[in-house]
N, C-alpha and C positions, 0 to 999 in steps of 0.2 A: 464647607466642603461642597463640591459640585458633583453631580452624577453625570453619567454619559448623556442623559436626556437634556442636560443644560447646553450641550454642545452639538447635538445631532437631532434630526427629525426624520421620520419616515412617512411616506405617503403611499397608500395603496388603494386605488379606487377600483370598483367592481369590474368594469370593462376596459381598464386601461391597456390590457394586452392587445385590444383591437384598436382603440382610439385613445392615445395618450395625451390629447390636447389639454384636458382639464387638470391633469397632474402637473403639466408644465405651467399652467396658469397659477396653480397653488404654489409652486416653487418660486415663481417670480414675486408673488405677494409676500411670502415668508422671507425671501432674500432681501427685499427692501427694508423690512423691519428688523431682521436679524442677519446682517451681512456676514457675520463670522460663524454662523451655524452651518454644519454639514447637513445636506439634505439628500436622502436616498429615495429615489422614485422607483416604484415597482416595475414600471415599463422599461427601465434601464437595468435594474438589478436582476429581475426574473420575469421577463415578458411572456409568461406562460399561463395557460388556462388552469383552473382550480385556484380560487381566490385565497383559500386558507394557506396553502403552501406558498403562494406568491407573497402573501402578506408576512408570513413568519420569516421568510428569507430576507425580505426587505427590512423588517424590524431588526433582525440579527445583524445585518450589514450596518445599519445605523448605530446599533448598540456598541459594536466593536470599532467603528470608524475613528472616533477621537483617540482611542488607545493605540490603534494601529498607526495612525498618522504621526502621533507623538513618538512612538517607538521607531518608525522608519526614518523620521526626520533626525532623530538622535544618532542613528547608525550612519546616515549620510554625512552628518556634521563631523562625527569622529573619524570617518574615512578621509574626509577632506583635511582635517587637522593633521592626520598622519600621512598626508600627501599621496594617498592612493588615487591614481588617475583613471583606472577602469571604473565604469559606472556600475552601480549595484543592480543586480538582477534577482528576481525571486521566482520560486517555483509555484505553479498553480496546482490545484487539486486534480486537474485534468491531465497533468503531466507535462505541460508546456512551461516556457520561461516568459516572464513578463517584466515590465519596467516598474519603477517605484511609483510613478504617477498613476498608472493603471491600478496598482496594488492599493494605493490610498483611496481610490474611488470605489474599488470592488474588493475590500479586504475579506469578504466572505468567501471569495474564491481561493483563499490561501489555506483554509482550515485543515485539509488533509494533505498539505504539500509535502511534509516529511515522509510519511508512509508511501505516498505516490512516487517520490524520488527513488525509493528502494525498489519498487516494482519496475520502474523505468530502467534502473541499473541491471536488474535481473534479465529483462528482455534484451538489453543491449549486449551484455556479456554473454548471455546464453546464445544469442545469434552469432556472435563472433566465434564461439566454440562449436557451432553447427547444430544447436538445439533451439528450435523455434516453438516447441510445444512444452510449456513449463507450468509449474505452480510455484510462484515465489513464496518464500516463507521467511518472514522477518520476526524473530523472537528476541525481545529485549528484556527490560526489567519488569514491566507491568503487563504488557499485552503481546499477543502474537497476531500478526496480520498477514493474510495470504491474498494472492491475486492470480487468477488464471491468465496465462499468456498463451494466446492462440495465434499461430502463424506469425510469431514474433511481435505481436501487439498485445499489451495488457487490456483486459476487458474493461469497458467503460460503463458507467451508470449515470443516470440523470438526476439522482437525488440520494440523500442519506439523512441521518438524524444526529442531532447534537443534544447535550444536556439530558440524557436519558435518566429517568427515575430508577429504572432497572437497567444497568449499564449495557447488558447484552440482550435485551428483550426488544424486539421490533415493536414500534407503535408507542413506546413509553417516552419518546423524546420529541424534540422540536424538529419538524421536517424542514430540510433545506433543499431547495430546487436549484442546484448548480451541477455542471458537469464535473464528474470526479472519476477516478479509477474505481472499479468495482471491488472493494476490499472486504475480505472476510475477517471480522475482528473477534478474537477469542480472549477471554480473561485468563491468559496463561503467560507468565514471564518468570524471569529469574527471581523476582521479588514476591511472587505469588505465595500467599500464606496457606499452610496446611493446617487443617483443624478437623475435629470430629463434629459431624452435623447432628441434628435432632434425632436421626434414626440410628445413630451410633456408627455411621459410615465415614470413611476417610474422604475428605473434601479438600480440593486445592483450588484457590482463587474463588471469586474474582478479587477478593481483598488482597492488597499488596503492601509490603513493607516500604516500597518506593526506594529512593536513593538515600533518604534520610529518615530514620536511622539505617535503613537497609536490612539485608539479611543478618542473622546473628553472627555469622562468620566474619563479617566486615569489622567486627569489634568496635562498632560506633554506637553501641547502646541498644541495638535491636535484640529482642528476646524471642520473637515468634519464629517457628520453623518455616523455612521457605524452600523453594525449588533449588536455589543455589546452595543452601546448606546440605540438601540431600545429595546433589551432584558432587559436592566436596567429599562427603562421607563415602560415596560409592566409588571414588577414585577417578571420576570423570574430569575433575578439576585438580590441578596441582597447586597446592597452597602457596608454593614458592614462585610460581610462574604467572600469577594473576597480574594483569596490566604490565606484562614483561618483567615481572619481579619487583615492580615499584610498590606493590601493596601485598603484604603477607596476610593470608587468611588464617583465621583461628579455627582449627579443627575441633578444639576443645569446646568453644562456644557453640559450634554447629551441633556437636554431639549432645550438649546439654539442652539445646532447644528442642531437638527431636526426641530426647529421652522422655519428656513429659507425654508426648503422643504415644511412644512405644509402650509405656506402662498402661495407658488406657486401652490399648489394642492388644495387650499381652503378647507383644512381639519383640524381637531384638531390635536394637537401634538400626542395625544394617538392613534388616527386612522392612522396617518402617520407612527408611530412606528410599528403598527400592519401591515400596508401595506409592510413595509420593511421586517418584519418577514415572511409574506406570500410569497413575491416575491423571497426571497433567498431560501425558502423551495421549491417553484415551480421550480426554476432553478435546484436544486439538484434532485428533483423527475423526471423531464422531462429527464434530461441527463441519470439518472440511468435506467429509464424504457426503453429507447432506447438502451442503451449499453447492458443490460442483456438480452433483447429480441433478439438482434442480434445473441447471442450464444445459443438461444433455452432454456433459463431458465425461469421458472415461478416464479415471486416474491411471489405469494401466498403460495409457499412451502418453503420460506426462512424466517428465523428470522434475524432481523437487529441487528448487534453487534456494539453498539455505544461507542466510546471513543474519547479521545482528549478533550481539554478544553471546546469546544462548542458542541460537538456531542450529549451528553445526553439531552441538551436543545431542540434540533430539532428532536430527534429520534422519538418521538410519531407521529409528523406530517408527517414525511416521511414514516414510517412503515404503518401508517393508510392509507395514500393516495395510497400506492403501494399494498394495500390489503393483507399485511403480517399478520400472526397470532399474532405477538407481537415483542418485542425487548428485548435485553439483555444489561446490563451496568455493567462493572466491577467496584468495589468500588474504585479501583485505576485507574480510567479512564484517568487521566491526564498524567500518566507515563506508560501506557499499552505497548508502544513500547519497553520499557526496558525489560519487561518480554519476549517479542519476541526474543530479543538478548539472554537472559538466557536459553530459552527453545529450541533453534535451535541447531542441531548437526553440527559438522564440516563436510563440504561437498565440492566437486568440480566436475565440469563437463567439458567434451570435446566433440566436434562435428566434423564431417567430411562430406563434400559434396560428395554424391555418387548418381548419377542420372542413374536410370535403370528401366526397366520394371520388375515387380515382377514375377520371374520364378525360377526354381530349381537351375540353375547355379548361378544366381545372389544372391540367398538366402545364398549359401555357402560363397560367397564373403562378404555379409553383416555380417555373423557370425564372420568371421576373422577380419573385421573392428571393430566390437564390442569388441572383445578380446584385440585388440591393444589399443583402446580408454580406455578400463578398466585399462590396465597397466599404461597408461599415467596419468589417473585420480588418481589412487592409489598412484603413485609416488608423486603427489602434496599433497595428503592427508597425506602422511607419513612425510611431513614437520612438522606435529603436534607432531611427535615422539610417544606420548602416545596413539594417536588415532588409533583404529583398525576398519577396514571396517566392518560395520554391515549390510549394505544393498547396493545392486547395482541395479540401475534402467536403463533399456534399452528402447529406444524409436526411432521411425522412423517418419520423416516428409513424408507424403504420400498424393497422390492426384490421381484424374482420369487423364489418359494420355491426354495431350493437354491443361490441365488447367495451369494457371499462378501462382496460390497460392495453399498452402497445409495446412493440419492440422497435429498436432502432435499426435501420437498414441503410448501409452506405450505397450511394448511387453515383452514376456518371452522367454528364451532360452530353456525351457523345450521342449522335443520332441513332446509332444501332442499339444503344442501351437505354436511352431516355425515351422509352415508349411504354404504353400500358402493359402490353404482353410481357415484356422483359421484366419490368418492375414487379408485376404480379408473380411471375415464376420465381424470381429471387426471394420474394417475401414468403412464398409457399415453402421453398427449400429451407429457409432459416427457421420458419415456424415449426416445420416438421422435425428439424434437428433438435429443437428445444422440447417440443411437446409431443412429438411422435405422429401427429395427424393435423392436417390443414383442412379447413372447411371451405373447399373451393367453390361451393355453390353460393356462398355469401359474397356481397360486395366488399371490396377493399377500401378502407377509409384512411385518409391521411389526417394526422393531428398536429404535426409539427415539422417545420423546415429548419435545418441547421447547417451552418457553414463554419468550417475551421480552416484558417490559413496558417501555414507554417513556413518559417524561413529555413535556410539551409542548416542541416545538423552540424554541430561543431566537430571538427576532426581531432581525434585524440589518438596518440600513439600508445597502444596498450601492449605492444610486444616488448617483452623484457629480455635483457641480456642475462644469460645464466651467470649467477654469482658463484664464484669458486668457494665451495664449502668443503672443509676437510671431512670426508666421509670415512676416513680411517679410524676415527674415534671409536672407542669401545661402544658397542651397541647397548642402548639403554632400554630398560623395561619398567613398566608400571603395572600394577594389578587393579582390575576393576571388578565389581560385583555384578553378576548377571542374574541375580535372583535365586541362584542355587549354590554357586561356588565362586571363589575368586579366580579370575582369568588373567593369565600373564599375557601382556600385550607389548609389542615393540613400541617404543616412544621416540618420536622424531620432531624436530622443528620443521615447519613447512619449507624453509629455505634449503633444507637438506634433500628435498625431493628433486630428482633429476627430471628434465623435460622428456616426455614421451617414453619413460621407462615404466614398466608395469610393476606395481607392488601388490602384495597379497595381505589381506587382513588376517588376524586382528592387528590393528594399528591405531595408535593415538597420535594425532597431529596437533602440535602446539604453535600458536602464533601470539603476538602481543595482545590481540583483541579477543581471541576465542580459542576453544579447543574443539577438535573434530574427533568424534568417537566412531571408529569403523570396525565392527566385529568380523568374525571369520566369514568365509564364503563371499568375499568382496574383492574386486579388482580395482586398483587405484592408479590413475595417471594424472600427471600435471601437464597441461598443454601450454602452448606458447603465449597464451594470454593470462597465465598464472591462475587458471581455474583448475580446481581439483575435481576430476570426474570419477565418481564411484559407481561401479556397475555391479549388480548382484549376479553371482555365477549361474543362478538358475534362470537368468533372463538373457536374451540375445544382445 
């Protein structure tokens, strides 16, 4: 048997982010002796200062490259066998679309592609419906991931961690220095397991039943009580409507799994299930409140955009607790990430470390670096052949002189905006919005130049023709438990909602992929893009 190391090598020399010549020499030497080995160079994978992060990123790229190449080659082969003519495209962690060839060289850039696609879909659909300030909320089976969307754009980050020893603890994993969407990850999903901790308190997650065996109610051998089991008992999920009725859930198995916990807590099964629902919500609320406040955002100005199989069930509780004005649910919530793939333009980015004090001479050097990075990025984008550059985004990582960390600032090469005073003022504004105060007496220091090139965004027709649905059917009702009593709620399929007609909660909306729980004091509309807009009556 061979390990990944038999098919890949990584090279990371101390100062290669400034002078890559020696890494290229090493690559040529190895290629002559081992022509079939994949070689990852740090100056290509992560040409950034801080050698440990640069090295770990390069090693991880080399480690997964043979596996990724084999996987992608098999997909391409099968597509050709089945006579698919359209080329395969892949999503980058930064939210752009790229080609197979680039993905095989930089597979590390694909790691967060799935969750990134969901945030891109939230931004795209939200903007269509007139909402540009959002918090995307993707809750599936094992985790919940959130992303702040400001002015219609998901927040970006320049690093994250993989392989954490403690899954949700910063600093316990391997640092990866690549551009990604800034995702908040919380150990909360439909499969999250509820248990009693060492203090005798109810705990939910991060352990998960996964898809196999899954929650107890799946009737596939799972025994542990999960969030999905709790939602079934509370009436949030209809046992006969799961996956459009293709999978009947076992209420008996769900009750039996939670009964063990209820005896330990000296509570009824119903109250224990509600406790699980409350605890998992509070886990997400607390983590979200802390994360978004760190970056200076006010949740009262954001709408929650909920998707994923479990997201719409928990959306109201989270949005209400964070004092948001309401939440939005796409009718195709279970497959929202797919729309993110379809709506993203081809793009690529390159960065270069350049540490200097912001002055006139260095500003000229920065401009020349931008131009070279633009050429490099366009060359990668031209791998798409038909793609033409529609937009070029320039940005700087910038900080006060003497600081250890920086913030990213988008800039323009226009004469009126590409000058010292303008860049400084924009930096001070952004710094103050995050931290409340800027140290204007200190020099401003540049640490990184970055260029992103994007092709034209695909055009998608999202306006739906209203489907005729017989709304004369007898009104259906279901009961859900609110922690005190059973509440009678009107029950509808999302297809029954008429466009631009206002509905009043309490209401349960059912689709093939998910269920949306809307309590009283809510106004509900479905717009022309099939987004369900829920506003709280005590908010404008």
